[in-house]
LOKOL-990336 format. One record per residue (C-alpha): residue in one letter; y negated, x negated, z negated. Coordinates in Angstrom, 3 decimals. Layout:
% LOKOL-990336
@aa: A; y: Y; x: X; z: Z
...
END
This chain:
% LOKOL-990336
@aa: M; y: -0.035; x: -0.068; z: 0.026
@aa: L; y: -3.502; x: -1.409; z: 1.066
@aa: L; y: -5.221; x: 0.298; z: -1.590
@aa: E; y: -4.387; x: 1.281; z: -5.158
@aa: F; y: -6.226; x: 4.106; z: -6.998
@aa: V; y: -6.133; x: 5.199; z: -10.534
@aa: L; y: -8.134; x: 8.129; z: -11.743
@aa: D; y: -8.949; x: 7.963; z: -15.472
@aa: E; y: -10.829; x: 10.998; z: -16.972
@aa: R; y: -14.219; x: 9.598; z: -15.984
@aa: V; y: -13.947; x: 6.146; z: -14.479
@aa: P; y: -11.849; x: 5.821; z: -11.447
@aa: V; y: -10.420; x: 2.303; z: -10.572
@aa: I; y: -9.946; x: 1.438; z: -6.989
@aa: T; y: -8.087; x: -1.971; z: -6.188
@aa: L; y: -7.953; x: -3.495; z: -2.701
@aa: N; y: -4.502; x: -4.703; z: -2.195
@aa: R; y: -4.662; x: -7.370; z: 0.461
@aa: P; y: -4.767; x: -10.560; z: -1.386
@aa: H; y: -2.893; x: -12.397; z: 1.611
@aa: A; y: -6.203; x: -11.510; z: 3.680
@aa: D; y: -8.731; x: -12.019; z: 1.020
@aa: N; y: -8.793; x: -8.275; z: 0.886
@aa: A; y: -10.647; x: -7.879; z: 4.368
@aa: I; y: -11.299; x: -4.373; z: 5.305
@aa: T; y: -9.134; x: -2.941; z: 8.203
@aa: T; y: -9.237; x: 0.402; z: 9.882
@aa: E; y: -6.262; x: 1.792; z: 7.895
@aa: L; y: -7.899; x: 0.355; z: 4.483
@aa: A; y: -11.186; x: 1.996; z: 5.472
@aa: V; y: -9.323; x: 5.252; z: 6.137
@aa: Q; y: -7.687; x: 5.125; z: 2.751
@aa: F; y: -10.949; x: 4.256; z: 0.877
@aa: I; y: -12.995; x: 7.244; z: 2.479
@aa: E; y: -10.148; x: 9.548; z: 1.281
@aa: V; y: -10.307; x: 7.919; z: -2.316
@aa: L; y: -14.084; x: 8.393; z: -2.120
@aa: E; y: -13.676; x: 12.090; z: -1.058
@aa: T; y: -11.272; x: 12.561; z: -3.994
@aa: I; y: -13.832; x: 11.034; z: -6.416
@aa: A; y: -16.615; x: 13.085; z: -5.096
@aa: A; y: -14.693; x: 16.296; z: -5.844
@aa: R; y: -14.792; x: 15.558; z: -9.360
@aa: P; y: -18.292; x: 16.202; z: -11.070
@aa: S; y: -17.482; x: 14.377; z: -14.098
@aa: V; y: -17.214; x: 10.944; z: -12.411
@aa: R; y: -20.369; x: 9.048; z: -12.242
@aa: V; y: -19.088; x: 5.543; z: -11.513
@aa: A; y: -16.193; x: 3.904; z: -9.852
@aa: V; y: -14.727; x: 0.472; z: -10.532
@aa: L; y: -13.910; x: -1.469; z: -7.386
@aa: T; y: -11.742; x: -4.323; z: -7.867
@aa: S; y: -9.150; x: -6.701; z: -5.775
@aa: A; y: -5.831; x: -7.934; z: -6.076
@aa: G; y: -5.421; x: -11.714; z: -5.788
@aa: T; y: -8.667; x: -14.211; z: -6.163
@aa: G; y: -10.301; x: -12.764; z: -2.948
@aa: P; y: -13.865; x: -11.508; z: -3.203
@aa: C; y: -14.766; x: -8.123; z: -4.163
@aa: P; y: -17.687; x: -6.471; z: -5.911
@aa: S; y: -16.572; x: -5.278; z: -9.487
@aa: V; y: -18.619; x: -1.946; z: -9.777
@aa: V; y: -19.882; x: 0.628; z: -7.501
@aa: T; y: -22.010; x: 3.221; z: -8.849
@aa: C; y: -22.347; x: 6.548; z: -7.046
@aa: T; y: -23.981; x: 9.989; z: -7.458
@aa: N; y: -22.086; x: 13.001; z: -6.995
@aa: A; y: -22.975; x: 14.769; z: -3.559
@aa: R; y: -23.333; x: 18.173; z: -5.218
@aa: R; y: -26.174; x: 17.143; z: -7.385
END
């Protein structure tokens, strides 16, 4: 799986899982990422998501977002 997603009560954790490629974004990974963001956007209690990566490749550690319904 290219992307791992754990939805805690309020803080989802998204892990890019392509350490062999320094977690580079592919079309397939981008599609999965968008699906995860849509799932997160449907939860009004979520105000922030943690973005991390497997391995030692670069990745931003925190992504803040606003709920689209606000």
